[in-house]
N, C-alpha and C positions, 0 to 999 in steps of 0.2 A: 357307763363309767361314772364313778364318783371320784373325788378329790379328798384327800386327808391333809392335814396340818403335819408338818416333820415336828410338833412339839406336843401333839396330843392324838387321841383317837377321832376327832370329830370329822365326820365326812360332809361333804356339800356337793351340789351340783356342778357341772362344769361352767353353766352360765353364772353362778353365784361367785365361782373362784375367777372367772375372767372379769367380771365387774369389780370385786373387790381388791384383787390382786393380793394383798397380805392378810394371812390368817388373824383372826380376833385376838389370838394369844401371842401373835409376833411371829409365828411360824411361816413356813412356806409351804404352797399345795404342790401335792405328789400324787399320782394316781393311786387310788386304793389298791388296785391290782394292776401290775405292769405288764403289759403285753409281751411277754418274752419268745425269741425266736420264731417270730411270724412274717418275716419279710425273707423270701429267696428270689434270687436274680431271675430264674426262669418266669416268675410270674412279673417282674417288673421290666424285663427286656423289650425294648421297643417303645416304650412309655416316655412321653414328654415330661418336663419338669412340672408341669401342672398335674398329671396325671399321677406322678409319683407322690407329690404332696399331697393330694386327695387321698392316696391310698394310706399314707402315713398318718395323716390327721384323723381318718375314718376311726383309728383305734382311741384317740383321746377326747375327741369333740363330738361325742355320741348323740348330744342334744340337738345337733343339726342334722336334717336330711342330706342324703348324697347330693340331690339336685341343689340345695342352700349352700352346701360347703363347695360344691364345683363352681357355683356362680360367683362366691366370694373369691375363690383362688383366681379365676378367669380376670376378675377386676383388680387383683394385686400383681398378677404375672403376666404382662402384656408388652406390645411394643411401646407403649406409652410410658411404661414404668421402667424397663429395663432395655439397655442398648444392645444386648445381645440375645438372640432370640432363643439361645440354649440356657438363658438366666444364668447357670453356673458353668461355664467352659471351663476345660481341663487343658493346661498348658503343661507340655513336657519340657524338662529340663535336660536330663539325660534318660537312659533306661531304668534307672534306679531312682530318679525322683521326679514326680509330677507337681504342679502347682494347681490348686483348685481355685480359681478366683470368684470371689465372694462379693466383688465391688462394682458389678456393673448396673446398680440401681440409680435412683433419682439423686441419692447425695454421695455415691461414689463409695461407699461403705459396706460392709457385710450387715450393719443393722436394717439395712433396706429390706433385707429378705424376710425379716420377721414383720417389720413395722409398715411395709406395705400391705400387710395382710391382716395386722392387728386391729387397726379401726373397723373393719367388717365384722371382726369377731366379737369386738366390743359392743358396737351397735346393735348387732343381732341378740347379744346376751343381755343388754339393757332391756330390750323389747319382751324377751322370754322371762325376765324377772319382773316385768310391769314398773319399771322404776321410772318415775317421771321428773326427778330432780335433774338438774345439769350436771354432767360430769366435769370434774377438774381432773385432769392428769397432771400429776406430778413428779417430774422426772429429774433425777441428778444425772450429770452426763461428765465422762473424762474426756469427751471429743465428739464421737461420731453418733451415739443414742441422741443426744440434744437434736441435732438438724434432721436426723431420720425420723424422730417422733414429731418433730415441728411439721414437717413435710407431708406426714401421713394423716396427722389430724388438723390440719390448718382447714377452716370453714366447714369442718364436718359439724352439721346439726345439731344441738344438744351436748356438744363436747366442747370443753377448754382444754388448753395445755400451757402449763408454766413450767420453764426448764431453769435449772441452776447450773452453773458450771464454774471451775476455779479461774479467776481472771488471768493467772499466769501459767495455766496448766493446760492450756490446749495450743494447738499450732496456729498461726496467722490465718490459714484459710479455712480453719473448723471455726474460728472466732468470726470470721467475716460472714460464714454461712449462716451463723444464728443471730449475730447483729442485725443483718439484712433481711431477715424472714420477714414472708409477707403472710396475711391472713389476719381476720377480726377477732379471731378467738385465742390468740398467742400472747404469751407474756415471756419475756428472757431476761434473766439477770446474773451477771457474773458476782462472783463473792469472793472476798479476800480469805482464801482457805484453799484446801484441796479437796480432791473428789470425796475422800472419806467423811469430810465434814460435811458434804452436802447430802451425801446418802444416809450417812447416821440421823442427820436431821428430818429427812423425810419418812424413814422407818418410825420415830418417834410420833410425827405427826399422825400417821396412819392410825397408832393405836392411842392417841391422845384424846380422852373422852370431852374434854372443854373445846378443844379445837373443832371435833366433829360435830359436837352439839351446835355450835355458833354456825358452822357451814350449813348444817341440818336447818336450823332457823331460816337461811338465807336460800334454802331450795338448791343446794349444792351437795354433791357426793365425791368424796375423794377416790381415785383410783391411780394405777401406776403404769407407765409405759417402759419401766425397767424390767431387766429379765426375770426379777422376782414374780412378775405376772405369767401365767402359764400361757398367756395368748402371745407372748414374747418369747417364749422357751421353746414350745414345741414345734413351732414352724422352722426352727433351726435344724430339727432332726432331719428335716426332708433333703437338705442339702448334703448331708452326709450319705444318705441313700443314693441320691443322684450321683455323686461322685464315685461312689462303688460300681454304679451300672456303667459309667463312663469310662472307668479304668478297665473294665471288662471287654466294654465295646470297641475300645482303643487298642486291645492287645497288650496294655500294661501288665494285667495281671489275667489268670484265669478264673472261671466260675469258683467260687466259694474259696480263693486261695487269700490267704491272709495278708493284710498289709498294715502298716504301722501309719500314724497320722501325728504330727507336729502341731500344736496350735498355740499361737501367740495369747497369753492369756492374763486377764486382769481381773475382771467380775465373776470369772469361772462359767458364766453361761455357755458361751461357745464349746468350750470342751465338755461341759456335761451334756450338751445335746450329741456329742459324738459317742459319749458313754452309753446315752439311751439308745443311739442308734445299734451299737454293738449289742446291746442287751435285746434288740428286737430282730438281731439275726445278720448284721452288717459284718462281715468277718474282719474286723479291726483287731489287729493284735495288741501293740502298746499305744496307749494314748500319752503323747509327750508333752507335758506342760512347759511351755518356753516362756520364760520371765526376763523383765530387765533388772536393774540395779535394785529395784524394789521387790525383791527376791523371796517375799515371805511363803509363797506357794512352792517354789524349788526348793527351799529349805524343808518346808514339812514333807515333801515326798523323798527326801533325805534321811529326816530324823523321826518324822512321825509328832513334831511339835509344832504348831501354828503360833508363832510369837509375835504380835503387832507391835512391842515395845522395841522400837528400832527408829532411825532415822529415816524420814520420809526425803526421797528424791524425787526432783522435776527433771526428767530424761527426754532424749530424742522420739521416744514412742510414747507420748502422753496417755494415750487411751489406756496403757497398762500401769500407768502410775497410781496403784492402788494398792493399799495395805489390809483393807477389809473387804472381802471378795463375796458379796451376798450369796450367790448360787452355791457356794462351799456348803451351806447348810444342808442341801439337799443332797449333796455328795456324801456327807458325814451320815445322813439319814440310813443312806445303803451300807456304809461302813459299818454302822452299828447293828446292822441286821435288822432295821426298820424298828428300832427299840426308842421311841418317841421322847420316854424317859431320859434316857441317856443323851439324846440329842440336845433336851432342853439344858441339861447339866452342862454340857461342853460349851453351850451357848451363853450360860449364865458365868461361866468361868472366863469366857473370852470378854464378855462385857464388863465384868468387875475387875480383873486382872490383865486382860489384854493378851491372854495364853491359854491355851489348851493343848490336849495331847491325846494320842490313842495309844492303845498297848503295843507292845512289840508285835504280839499276833495279829493285831489288826492292820499295822503296819506292812507286815509282812503279807498278808491278804491284798490289801489294796495296791501294793507295788508288783503284783502280778499283772495287772492292768494299766498302770499308771507310773510315769517316772517324770522327774523334773530337770530342767536346766537353765542356766542364764546366761547371758553377755552383756557387758558396758557397751556405752555409747561409742567408744571407740571402736570396739569390735563390730558394732552395729554399721557404723559407716563403712568400715572393710568389707564388710559382706556386700553391701550395695554396689561399692566400687568393683569388688570380685565379680560378682554375678553379672553385671552390666557389662563389664570389659571382656568377660570369657564366655558369655550365652547371649549377649544382647538384650536382655531382659531386665527391666527396671523395677526393683522391690521397694515397698514403702517401708518405713522403718519397723513397724511392728512386725511385717512378713519377714523381714530381714533378721529380725531377732528369733524367729522361728528358724529361718534357714540355718542361721549361725549356730544355734542349738544343735542342728541335725550334723553339721558340717564337725562340729566337736565330738558328737557321739562317733562320727566315722571314723574321725583321727583315733580316738580311744579305743576302738575295737568293740564298741557296744552295741552295734547294729547287728541284727539277725542275718547271718549270710543268705543272700540271694532274696530277700524280702524287699518289695517296693515300699516307698515312702511318699506320704502326701503330705505338703505344705499346705495349709489354709490361709491365703492371701486374703487379708482381712480390710485392706484400703487401698484405693487408687494413690499411686506415689505422688501424684501432683497436688495433693492435700497437705503435703509437707515440704513445700519448695526451700526452705533454709537448709534442711538437714541433707537433701538431696543436692543442692549446690556444694555443702561442705564435704559430702562423700565423694563427688565427682570432681571436687577441686574446680570448679567453677565460680566465676566473680558473684560475691554477695552483694545484695541491694536491700536499701531501706524498705522498698515496696515488694511486698511478696508477689504481686502480680509481675513486677519486673523480673523476679527470680523465675517465676514460671515460663516466661519468654525466653530466657536464657537456657533454661533446660531443653524445652521445645527446640529450639534452633539447634543444639548440639545433638540431641538424642532423634529427632526426627519425629517423636511422638506428638501427634495433635494434641491441642489444648482441649479438653472437653467443653463444650458449649455451655453448659450450666456454670462453669467456673470463669470463662470468658466474660459472660453477661453478668456476674457478679461484680465485677469491678466499678461498673457504674451505677449500680444501684446504692440508694442513700441508706445511711444506718439508722435504725429503728429503735435499738436497744444497746445503748451504749454505754450505761452506767454501771457501776460496781457498788455493792453494799457489804457491810460486815457480816459475818457469818451469825452473827447474834440477831441480826434483823432480818432474817429469812423468815420467821415466824409472823411478823408484822406485815411483810411482803406478801405472804399468801393470804391472810386475812383480808389485805386491801385488795386483791385480786377477787377474792370471794365477793366482797363488796360490788366491785365494779360488775360482776356477772349478775349478781341480783340486781343491780341497777338497770341493767340492760334487759332483763327478763320482763 
């Protein structure tokens, strides 16, 4: 398997794509030839999550032997890294809806499912490429990626990680998790700006010849832990496959029966992994893109126009507060019939005008598989309240957005009759105590940990150990910088890495 850029015909080995993240032309790597319709339930039945992941990844990371891949997977998914031995358990709300719980990893977010494995993939790729420079992972986060990446890469030899997050754009618990991160090779900085500012800066850094030359002189190579990297994206395909197997095993659907998936979507990586799972043979019908008030994606699936020229909102579901969805470029590559020139022009339009559009024919084609919907903060809180009071199940605000979009579609008669729906649950609700308190009409506190105790007392849901232990840890990274100072911060960390070498 080789990987090509979405903006050219340049092809590279999987190890190169893993190590470098972004293509030199600014494009994203996709498989040169996609493995279509290769997964069948009969071949997956009875397999553990680890075994399913090994099957899925064998199609993409052909640079590793089966033994090497299995060893990395075993190190990533075990009783020390995940609280549930099933890794991705399935929870039934009623006969029509299931919740696929993606939040049982070390940082209580779906990002753990890829970022527990990615450091092993990257380290092995570094060895294959005979790269002797120190790796600096540059990461932008809207909440969950930062902590999951920091936890995955802390103290990994030959690797360093630097995370930027919007100072007012993450939840109190997400901020605490990052500010109190342990590890000798980590750096965290809040910025006065939003996630799009951080992500756009990092994408410029990866193709900036002067910055890269400076890093090279210091013995440092930039890479990424965002889902622009194939090492982040393709491990996510496995949990859609695992979810399908669990649905059949639980009797929610029959073998080969079509089901819909609703995904809370910000950077488009999670739902894109579902699209890839469908291409590989998982019988997904519609992929429903659920957005909050920053509904640039929902609008696109309605109109065919991606328009970033709009107000940016800080919402109850901060990990979805994104207007420039990086992985959307990979999706456009397939919408364009793998026409790299067309994708490059679309991305040029987006960069220069903040706007791009597909044709009416292309919109009709993509809407056979994708649809969008959105709800606001008031509706999100109402959904959390409704699901808890009616089913005794507590949703985080991002999953609540997805469930709310599902409820709206059901009320509007947009569901296919008799078709099961899966909502992908992306985070533990305890990562968002102010929103949960508001939704359940509980007293609010200045201290987020006091709010957690309030929620736990009412719901009887135990406080996860890692959050309970977080309260008494000291803050290591408490400062914020202007977004214009991000480049200098990166160069300073490069100098620090060089000084330690």
